[in-house]
C-alpha positions as CSV (number, residue, x, y, z in Angstrom):
1,M,0.0,0.0,0.1
2,I,1.3,3.3,-0.9
3,F,-0.1,6.5,1.0
4,E,-0.1,9.8,0.0
5,D,-1.4,12.2,2.4
6,S,-2.5,15.9,2.6
7,D,-3.7,18.2,5.6
8,K,-7.7,17.9,5.7
9,E,-7.7,20.6,8.3
10,G,-5.7,23.3,6.5
11,G,-4.0,24.1,9.6
12,L,-0.1,24.6,9.9
13,K,1.7,22.0,12.1
14,T,5.3,21.9,12.9
15,D,7.4,19.7,11.4
16,E,7.3,17.3,14.5
17,E,3.8,17.3,15.1
18,E,3.3,16.4,11.2
19,G,6.0,13.8,11.6
20,T,4.3,12.1,14.5
21,R,0.8,12.6,13.0
22,L,1.8,10.9,9.9
23,K,3.8,7.9,11.5
24,A,0.8,7.1,13.6
25,K,-1.3,7.3,10.7
26,L,1.0,4.8,8.9
27,D,1.5,2.6,11.5
28,S,-2.4,2.2,12.0
29,Y,-2.6,1.2,8.0
30,Q,0.3,-1.4,8.5
31,Q,-1.8,-2.8,11.5
32,L,-4.6,-3.2,9.1
33,L,-3.0,-5.1,6.8
34,T,-1.6,-7.2,9.3
35,E,-5.3,-7.4,11.0
36,F,-6.9,-8.8,7.9
37,K,-3.8,-11.0,6.9
38,L,-2.7,-9.1,3.7
39,M,0.5,-8.9,2.3
40,G,1.7,-5.4,1.5
41,E,3.7,-2.6,2.1
42,V,2.6,1.2,3.7
43,K,5.1,3.7,1.9
44,P,4.9,7.4,2.4
45,V,5.6,9.5,-0.5
46,S,6.2,13.0,-1.1
47,D,6.8,15.1,-4.2
48,K,5.4,18.2,-5.7
49,T,3.7,15.7,-8.2
50,P,2.4,13.1,-6.0
51,G,1.1,11.2,-9.1
52,K,4.6,10.6,-10.5
53,A,6.0,9.9,-7.0
54,I,3.3,6.9,-6.5
55,I,4.2,5.3,-9.8
56,S,7.9,5.5,-9.2
57,A,7.1,3.8,-5.8
58,I,4.8,0.8,-7.6
59,E,7.2,0.4,-9.8
60,E,10.4,0.4,-7.0
61,L,8.2,-2.4,-5.3
62,N,7.3,-4.4,-8.2
63,A,3.6,-3.6,-6.5
64,D,0.6,-6.0,-7.9
65,V,-2.1,-3.7,-7.2
66,L,-2.4,-0.2,-5.7
67,V,-5.2,1.0,-3.3
68,T,-5.6,4.7,-2.6
69,G,-8.3,6.9,-1.4
70,S,-10.3,9.8,-3.7
71,R,-11.2,12.8,-1.3
72,G,-14.6,13.3,-3.6
73,H,-13.8,16.6,-5.2
74,G,-16.6,17.8,-7.9
75,R,-15.9,17.9,-11.5
76,I,-14.9,21.5,-11.9
77,R,-12.4,21.4,-9.0
78,R,-11.0,18.1,-10.4
79,A,-10.8,19.6,-13.8
80,V,-9.1,22.6,-12.5
81,L,-6.7,21.1,-9.7
82,G,-6.7,17.4,-11.2
83,S,-7.0,14.3,-9.6
84,V,-4.3,12.2,-8.1
85,S,-6.4,8.9,-8.0
86,E,-7.4,9.9,-11.6
87,Y,-3.7,10.4,-12.7
88,L,-3.1,6.9,-11.1
89,L,-5.8,5.1,-12.5
90,H,-4.9,6.3,-16.3
91,R,-1.2,5.6,-15.7
92,A,-0.5,2.6,-13.5
93,R,0.4,-0.3,-15.1
94,I,-1.6,-2.8,-12.3
95,P,-4.7,-2.8,-11.0
96,V,-5.9,0.2,-9.1
97,V,-8.5,0.3,-6.5
98,I,-9.9,3.4,-5.7
99,C,-11.6,3.9,-2.2
100,K,-14.2,6.6,-1.9
101,E,-14.5,8.4,1.9
102,S,-17.3,7.2,3.9
103,S,-19.6,9.3,5.2
104,S,-18.7,8.3,9.0
105,D,-15.0,9.5,8.3
106,V,-15.8,12.9,7.0
């Protein structure tokens, strides 16, 4: 599993706070893989172009499938800003599963 994160709250955090928050989130995803007996790797990626960074990571890991989330932007915003999940869907050479955020997570 490859993970690309952005701050939904929009608030500024110190590097230490952000690092702690991100590590906890990544650890929880790795725990879910273990809990459900799934083979996989949670890998943080950071780049100005997250789609390209994720494509590079899946090639580096020789991944079989990519699972990613979608923030659910509307058509206009997605057309202007682009969508990482859409980029991955069209450019990855492996199956891509896009998970929509559940209403209980919002």
